[in-house]
N, C-alpha and C positions, 0 to 999 in steps of 0.2 A: 171527132175531129176539129180543130176549132181552125177557120180559117180566116183570112183577112188580109187586108193589102195596108202599102207604105211606098218609101220612100229610100233608098241609101242614103245614109249620111257619109259614112266612113267605114275605110275597106283595108282590114288589117291582116294578116296572113296569121298574126298570134290570137286576135281576139273575134275576128270571123267577119261576118262582112253587119256592120250597126244598120240597121232597119228603123226608124222612125214611124211607127205605128198609126193609119187611121182612123181606127175602128173604132173612139168615141163617140162619135157623131151619130152614131147610130143607136147607141145605148139608152136612149133618154127615159126610158120607160123599162129600164133594171132596177129591180132595188138592190143591187149591190153596186152600182157605176162606181160609186165613189171610196169603195175598196178595191177595183180593182185593178189588175195591174198593167192593162192599156190607157192608164191615164194622158193625155195627150203630152205631147213633148219626150217621152221617154223612148231610150231607141232599145229596140230589143237585134244582141250578139246572135248569129246564127250561124252553123260551120261556114268559114270559106271554101265561094268555088267560085271558077273561073270565070270570064265573060261577063261580070257587070261592072258599071260604070256608078260613081256617088249623083243622083241626082232620076236615077233611074226605075222607076216605077213598078214594083213586082209587087206579087200573089203572094203568101206565105201561108203554109199547110202545115199543121203541127199536132203529129198524133201521138198516139200511145199514151194518153193520157186517161186514168181511171178516176172517176172522180169520185165513182161513190166509194170506191178503194181509199184515195187520200183523204177523204171528211172521215171516214170509221179511226182512222189511225191518228190524225191531227187532232178529232177532235171525241172520241169515242172512248178510247183507251187512256185520256186522261182522266176521263169524266170518273170513268168506271175505276182506275188507280186510285181518284183521289177520293170517291165516296167509299171505298175499301177500309184506304188507313183513316179516314173518321170514324168508321161505323167501327173498325178493331180497335181503335187506341180508346171508344169512347166503353165499350161494353167489354173489349176482351182485357186489354192491357192495364188501363187504367181508370180501371169500374171501382176500384177503394175508394178512390180520391174523393177531392170537393168538385163540387160540378163545375166553378167555374176553373179550376186548375185542370182538372178536366176536358173541360171543351179546347182549352189553350192546346193541353199536350197532346190532345185527337187533331186539330188542328196541323202543330205543327208536325208530324208525323205525318201527315199527308202533304205536307209541302217537301219532306226528308224521300218521300217514296215517290215524288215527281220528280228529281232529279235524277235517275235514272233510265225513266221514261223519257224523258228529254233527250237523253243523250240518243236511245233507241229511235226515233221519232228522228233526228240527225243524218243518225246511219240508212235510216230510210229512204226520207229524202235524198240526199248523195246518190243514193242507189237509183232512184227513181228518174233523176236525172240525168243517167243516163241512158235511159232506157227512149228519152222523148227522142222522135222523129222529127226531123227537117225536112220538108219539098221546099222551094223557091224557086217559082216563075217567074220569069217578063212578063209584064205587060205591055202591050203598041200603043 
């Protein structure tokens, strides 16, 4: 579960509660801090709830995120598909061609195989977004 604090900067019944996250000042030693979604000034929209006002300080808890599964889907599966495409193209489909052409066509085959993987990952991402739960509470 990810926990952070922030200040409500906008309230919209359609978009939800816009919270500017405070968390980045605690990330000085983190190796991925430059690529993290919690950059200063970015607004996180969470589902709308009554009883909150603009300028109010809140604590946010984000649950149901499996980083291990997500990492394997985002990085592992495309890598395996890409490598399989290269090896299949090089040793099976284009084995009787000139070396340079064989390399280029194997690379092109790998890129072609990544297209359906990209659509599958996008569908997985949309499904995962619906499973994320948010809990917000006021800080006095």
